[in-house]
N, C-alpha and C positions, 0 to 999 in steps of 0.2 A: 458778651456778649460781642468780641470783635471781629471774632468768626465764627467759625463753628463749635470753635472753644474744643471739642477736643475730637483733632482728625478721626477721621478712623483709619489709616492708616497704626497712630499713636493705640487702638485698640489691642492686635496682636503683641502691641508692648507692654501694656498694660497689663495682661493675663498674663505674660511669661516673667513678668519683673517678681510676681510673688515664688515661684519658682528657682529663679537666681537665687533671690534674697535666701530662700532655705535653707540653700548651701552654705551658706557665711554667717551663720549665727552671730549675733551681736556677745563679745563677753563685758561689755559696758554698760550696756544697756538693755532691758527687754523686749524683744519683737514678740510678737502673736503666739500664744501656746499653739503648737498644736490642738488641735485640726484645723484648727483657722489659719484663712493666708498668712503668711509673712509678706510683713509693711516692708517699703521700701525705704520708708522713714518714719522715725520714734521722736517721737514729742519727748523734751528737755523737762525735768524736771521746774515746778513754775518757782522763779526767784533764779534761774540760770540765765535768763537772757535778761539784761538792761538796756532800758532806753537812754540815747545820748540825742542831743542836738535838737532839734523841732520837734522829734517823739517825743523826748523827755519834759520838753516845756508842754506838749498836749496833754500827758499825764499831769503832770502838775495842774495846769488848768482848770482837769477835770478833778483832783483833789482840791484845791480853792474853790471849784464850782461845784454842781448840782453834785455831782458823784460822792462827795465827801459830804455833802450837806442834807443828804434829802430828808434825814429825822428830823430836822427843823423845816427845812422848804417846805416838805409834803407831810407834816406829822401827824394827819387824818389816819394815813394811809400805813406809814414808817414807823413812826412812831411805837409808844409803848402799848398801844393796842392792837397791834397786826398779831393775826392768829399764832402767827409763827414766831413770836415771842410769848402766848400764852396766853393773850388777849382775846375781847370780843370783838375785836373791830374787820379789818379785810382780814379774810380767810384763802384767798387764791391766789393768783401768780403775782400780783405787782411787786411784794417784799422778796420773794425770790427772784426777781428779777435784778432788783437793786444788787445783794448780794454776787448775782452772778459777775455780776461788773467790778462792785467794789472790792471783794476778795481779790481776785487777780492785780487789780490795782495796788494793793494794798502791801502784795506780796513782791509784785516788780520794783515798786520805789522803797519797798523795805521799811516801811512808816510803820511806827508804833501805835500813834494816834488812830489811824484805819484800820490796824489788826482789832484794834480795842473796840470799834464801831461794828466789826463782822464778828465777834468771839461771841456775843452772846446767843446770837443765829445760832450759831454752830453746838453749844452748848446747848441750846431747849432742845432744839430736834434732836440731839443725840440722846436727851433724858426722857423724850417726847414718845419713845420708843417703845410701846407695849410687847408685853412676852411673844404674841402672834405674831409680833414683826410689824407691823404697821406703825406709822408713826405721822407727827405733825397733827395738826388741828381734826378736831375727832367730834366739833358739837356746832351744829348751825344756829343760825339766829335771823332773826326778822329782820326788814327791810329798813335798809338806812340809806338815805341820799350819797350817793358816792362810792359805795363801799361794796367789795364783790363778800358777803358772807353768807352763805345759802347752800355754798357746795364746797362743803368741806373735805367730804373724801376723794373725791374725783381725782384721778389719775393723772391727771396732766400736769398738777404745780408741782407735783413730786417729781415729774422729771425734770422740772429746772432743778431742786432740790439735788439731787442727783449729780448733775454736774456740779454743783457748790460744792459737794461733799467730796467730788474727784480731785478739784482743784487744792482741797483743804489738805488731803491727805500727800497730791503731791507736793506742795510745800511745806507739811510739817511733819507727815510719816507718820501721825497721828492712828495707831493700831484699830483704836476704837471706830473707827471709820469701816474697817473691812469685815468685821463681827456688825455693826448697823444694816450695812448693806447686803449683806450675808442675809441677815434675819429677814431683811425684808423682800427681798428677791424668790425667798420663798414662801413668803405671805404671796407674794403675788404668783407663785407658782400653782400654790391651793386653790388661790381665790379667783383666777381669771377665769376659769370655764366657766363658772356663774355668775361672775360678774365681769364681765369682758370689759376692754378698753372705752367703749362706748356705752358705758352702764350709765354712767350720769350726762357727760357730753361729747361731744364728735369731735372737742379739740383734741383731745386723745389718741385716739385712731388717727389723727394727719401727724401727728407730732410724737408717733411713737420711737421714731429713729433717734429720739433723744435718750430713751427709756433702753434701748436697744445694744446704744454702742456702749453705756454704764455695766449693762452686761457683762459684755466682750473683755471692758476694763478689768471687771472686777474678777473673770474667767482668767483672767491672763495672769492675777498674782495667786488664784487660791486653788487653779484646775478643777473644779468641783464640776462636775459633767455635765449637775443636775441644769446650769446655767448654758449651756447650748441647747437644752429641753426648752427652757424659757426663753432662750432666743426666737427658736422655731415658732413659741407658743406666741409671742408678740408680733413677729411678723404676719404670722396668720389672720390675727387680728385686726393689724393696722392699714388700714386705704392702703392697697396694693398700687404702688407706685409704677411698677415696673409695668402690668398693665395699661394704666395712664398713660405712658408716657407713650409705649408702644402701640396699642390699638385705639385709644381714645381719641378724641376731640377737645378735650378740655382747653389745652393750651390755643386752639384756633377759636374757643369758643368766649363771647362775652359773658361776664359773671359766672365763668367755669370757674375758678375756684378763689379760696382766701388766699390774700398774696403774701401773709405771712407763713401760711399753712404748707403754700409752695415754696416760698424761700427755705424750709426747715425740710419740707420734704425731698427735696431734691435729692436729696444726701440717703435717702432710705434703700435705694437700691446698692448702691458703694456701699452702705454699711454693713448691708444684707451679704454682699457678695463675699466679705471675706469669711462667712460658713457657709454659702452655698455654690461658692466655685463654680457657677455657674454665668457663661458671658452675657448671657441675655441681659441682666443686671447692669451690664455696663455699657451695653448697646441702647437699653431702654434711655440712661440720664444722657447717653450721646442723642439719643432724639429728642429727648424733652430739653435739653440745651439747645439743641438748634431751634425748634420749635417756639421755645422762650424767644428767642433772639428776633426771628421771622414776623410772629403775629403781636411780640408786645415788646421788642427790646428799644432800649431808650439808649444815647448816646454814651451816658456816666455809667455805664455795665449795668443797670437797673432795667428793669421793667416797668410800662404801663399797669399799675395795684392801685386804685384807690379805694383800699379793702379787696373786692374783688376783681378780679383782670380786667383790665381795661382798654387792651389794644394798644397801636404804637404811638397814636397819637402824641407830639412832644409837649400837649399841655395836660396831658393827663397827668395824674398826681402818682406817683411815689413813694410808699410809707419807708417810714426812717426804722422799724420793726424790720421791714423786709431786708434793707440796707444790712444791719447787725446779723443779722441773722442767718440771710445769705453768706457773708465774709466765714461766718463758722462753719457752714456748710462747707464751703471751697474747701476753709484748713481741712478740715476733717478728710475729706475726700482726695486732695493731694497727696496726704502720706498714707493713703491706702491704692490709691494708683499711680502715683508718681509721674501722673501727667501734669505737664510743667504752662499748660495753658488755663487750666487751673489755678496756677500761682499767677500768673498773667492777669488771669480774670479778677483775683483776688484784688489785687494792685489799683486794678481799674477804678473797682467799688470803691476800696479805700482812698484812693489820690485824689478821686474825682466827686463821686456821692457822698459820702461821710463830713468831709467840711463845712463843706455848702450849709448843711443840715440843721448845721448847732452852733448857737453863737459864739463869738469868740473868746467869750467868760467861762463858755458851760454852762451856763443858767437858764440857758432858751431854748426851744428848737420850735422844727417846721415838721407839723406830722406827715403831710407832705411837699415834696419837692416838685418843680418843672424840669423838665429839660432845656424848653424856652419860657422861661420865667421873664414877664418885664413889667409886673406891676403885682406885690403884694400885700393886701386887703384885705375888710371881712367884705366878702361879697359871694353872693352863688357862683358858682361854677358848674362845670360839668361832672360833677362827683357824686358816687353811687349815694355817699353818708352826708350828703347836703342838710337833709331834713335834722336827724339827731344832732348833729355838730355844731351847727347854727350858724354854719358859714366858716366856719372858723379855721379849715383843716391847713391853710397856707400861708398864714398868720403865725410871728415866733410868739409861744409864749410856753404858759409851763403844762397845762391841762386841757389846751387848746386842742382841737380835734377830739382825740380820745386818749385818757392817762398812762394808757398803755406804754407808748414809744416814751416818755418822761421817766417811766421806770426801767426799760429795757435798753436805752440807749447806751449805759456806760459799759459794757463788755466789750463796744469794739476795736478800740483802740487796746486796751489791754490785751485783750486774745491775740491784734495782731500782732503786738510785740512778742507774745507768745509765740508766734508763728514763723521769726522769720528766721530761725537757726531749726536745726532739725540732728537728733543721731542718723548716724548710718549702721547696715547691716555690718557693713568691716570696720565697723573701729572709728569710722572718721565722723566728720560734720558736714552739714549742708545748708548752705544760704540757699533758700528757694525766691525769698523775695528780701526787696531792698530797702534799707532805714538805718539812721544813724544808730547802731547800739553796741553793746560787748556781749559776749558769752562767756563763760564758763563752764568748763563741762570736761568730760573722761576721754580720752581716745585712746590706740592703741594698746597696748597692754595693759591700763589700767590708769597711764599717766595724765596728772591735771593739765590742762591750757587753757586761755583765755586768748578770743581773739576779740581784739575792736576795729569795731567798721565804724570808718570816720566819711560822710558822705552827704551832699547835700539832695542827693535822689529824694525824689523822682525830679526835683527841678535840675537837677544836672545829671549828667551818666558817667561821672569820675566819681572812682569807691578806693579807700585805700584799706586794707585791713593787715594788720599788726599782729603776731603772731608772740606769743609768750608764755613761755615754759614755767611752770609754776613750784617746779623743785628743783634745787643745788643739783641733782643727779642728773636729772635732765636737762639741762642746763648745760651741763660736762658733754653730754656724749648726742645730743638730739632727742628727739621722739620722729619717730615713722609713724605717719598715719595719712589719710587721702582726706584732701577738703575737694568736695562737690560744688559748684556752682551753676546755677539756671545762666544760660543765656538766652536773651530775652528775646521770641520770635522777632519784633518789629525792629532789630539792630540787626544788620548789613554788615558791619565791619570792625565788630568786637576785637578790643586786645587785651590777651590777660599778661600779668609779666609776674615772675615769682624777682627780687631781687635786681630787677632793673633787666630779665633776663626775658623773652619773649616765649610764652606756652603754646601749643598746637590747640587750638579750638576744636572741641565737638561739640555741633550743634544738639540739642537743647540744656544739654548737660554736660561739663565736663570736669575729668575728674585730676586731680595733681594730687597726686600719690608719690613721695616724698620723703625724707628725713628733714624736719623740720627744725629750725635753733632759733633760741631766743633772739624777738626785734627782728625776724626775717617776714619781708612785705610784699603782700600780694596786692599789685594795682591793677586794675579795671577800669577800661574804658570802653562807656556803649555810647559813639556818635547817635544823637538822634536827629531826625530827619523829619521835615513836613509830609505827612501821610492824609488820607481823608477815607471815609467809611459814609457806604450808602445808606439811607432809613427813610425815614417814611415821606411820600409822594417823591422821592429820591432825593430829599434832602442830604447835604453831607457835613458830617463832623470834621472840625481841623484837627489833627492831633500829631503831636510829638512824645517819643518815647510814650511811657505810660501815661500821660495826661491828654485829656480832652480841650479844648480851649474855647471858652468863651466871649461872645463880644463884652468890653468893657464898657460899665454906664455907671452914671455918676447916680451914687444911693445917700436917698435922704431918710435914714429911720423918723420915723413918728412913737414912741412911747404913749399906748393910749389903757385906759382903764376902762374895765369890764362895769357893768352896772350892778350893783350891790345884789340884786336876786339873781345873777348868773356867776357870780364867783365862786359858789360851791363848785360850781362844773368846771369852770373856764381856768380858774384863776384867777390873782388881783390884775394882772399887767400884761401887755401885748404889743408886738411891737408892726406897724405896719413899713414896708417901705416900697420908695415910688419913685421915679425920674425923673428928669426933666430931657434926658438925653433922648434920640432917635434909637428904634430900635428895629426897623422894619428894613432892613438891606436883605438883597440876596449879592451870592459872590459869582465872579468872573469864573466860565469852566477854563481856566488856564493850569498851565505847568505850575506848580507852588514851588519847586526846589530850583526851574530855570527858566530863563528869559526875562524878556525887560519887565514882564509882569510877575516875576517870583515874589513870593511872601519874602519880609526880610525879619530875619529875628534878633531881641535885643535885649540883652541879658544887663542886668543890673547887677555889678558884683559885689557890691555894697549890700543891695539886701538880697544875692545871694547865701550869706555870709550869716544871715540872722535867725534869731532859734523860731521867729513865727508868723509863714509867708502869706499865712490862710487867708489875707483879704486884699482887696483892691490897691490901699496903701502900701502895702507888704509885697505885691508879688514879683517878684523877682526877674519874671520871662516876659514878654511881649513878643506877640506876633503884628505885623503889621501890612496888610492882602488889600489889594483895588476890591469896590464892591459897588452895588446900585443901590439907593433905594428904590423900594417896591410901590409907590402913593396906594394902590388900591389895597395894598396888608394893613390892615388897621387894628383895633383893639376889639375885641369881643367878650362880653361876660366881663371885662375888666383883665384878660389877658391878650394873650398873641391869636388874633384869629385865625382861621381856617388856613391851612397850611397851602401856598402856590406853588403847583406843582412844576417842574424838572423844567427848567427852559423857558419862563416866564419872559415874555419881553418887557420891557421896561428900557422908556426914554429919558430915563434921570441920566445924570451927569456921572462919571466913573468918580467916586470917592475911595480914599484910604483909611480901612479900619483898624482898631488896635483890637486887639484880641489876648487875654488873661487865661490862665488855667481854671478850668472849671471848677477847680475846687477853690479857689479866691475869689468869685464871684459870689454872688445875692440874686443881683439882676442878671440874666442874659438871654442870648442867645444862641445857641449850642448846635442846633443843626440846621443851619443855612438851607434855605433855598437857593439853589443855582437859575442865575438871568442870564439874556442874552441883552 
């Protein structure tokens, strides 16, 4: 949401990308099958991309934390009673949510222990399929507190399982998946006319794009044209996001739409565009993203949605499920459209919103985060769900707020890792978002190469990519293939070199097409300068590269225990976080890059090399800038009070304040009033 996100000028490029790609079919990885639109970027098989550096540390913490142990941490739902293991317990979305993150984590880490946790869910689901194609739980049970066990037939949780099965096939090539999904889609095609998506709940109507993308995925493998007819049927029964974004006022209305439905539904027009090829669907997404930023946008890339849309006040909550689902939507949209602003937005959410909302050990989460968050306590705030959530929406807990995020948070980092690299129709590779990683893939005429990416990005803009050729024959003669690189729009002076030789830069993507030799090195420099963006009441965010910066505050964490009568709903423990630090600062309206009042960027080289930067103690970058306290800006409902308007006068003396990356903070101000 840093800009319009999808520039109008880019729309023509997006529309023409498919035609260009269609003329250059890849021989290494299959693109969309005709008549679907040819994609400019093609997802690689799961396991092709490995995390390194800080990103590997994040995945390891997931394994050692909640992701690897939900069956013991949340046994009443994720244990043997779960309906997706054949039990009489929870029959709905939470079990599939967990596996949707656990499975890619297991195969990216190539971890046998995690794979063993995944496999029973896969096997039971495959074996549950009936002759007519229906699969999954088929029996409803009576009410039991904390479980969702009375809606087994709903279309929606099966959409999550379809994503799981796609990933499983990508990692294993288990042919049972193809037969399984074919039978189910024929069941859908026969059943939807009489039991449409909204037959059981409205969730399936809003989230039908997850079903639709799975249909297109299978069509690309089998070529069964019935699947295209099913795609049309699913789109017809789904919520019409295209019309909503173009003609409706949902995004400018309070309570207009559920925040997670929106995060998932953003991609529906783009997913369907592959079949319809009508640019109105791209125009709809353009307008939807623009309106979302205008009416609900927050500095960290998310939007005010404490279950329902709730405007752009920086103390309105943003749900964790929305963050990981929006990331997945951006990942799918950018491979279809080739729009690099979607990649930039993905980095913005991943590097700012996601790290701050889950504890360092990946054991506890916040249901909602605030862009301006100065006190995390169990207290009433201006959220829609205050009554039913017991004022637990901000605290760090397990089931606090609502349990969906505890079940769904696991997909964020693994799927982000899977989206670092893509195959291209010209038999090359593309790096669209940047993080320490390693990719092994086929290029050129089918040669296997490995590219290792060493970087401290996003804390630093220096990237080194080393090319390795994986056969003796290729090492002798080299391999010709194109390497595509995204050039971030925020960088005004990028430098790309191959073996120390400067390359010509094309904005926003560049292609290096050459014969590559073993141990060739690509170095990329993205110099980072301080920029600002304007938000609610003219408040400014301070940004550098892909990172938003927040006020550094001392954090006092307090572990609390829920009363015994609340533990079934909220879990046993939660954390409150408070601070003795002042927070009510406004920043001076000055040139932050030049002059005597310019901000100072301080980089700790030792911390920069660390494997875990995402807390105040480890933050490797600080920004020092001039500010004034605003005495009238005080706490309201244990949160930052109403935002002072741009240019508020204050007689307080000028002070120097310290900012650190938003993702390293728990308490912060990230949208600052401007003072005189």
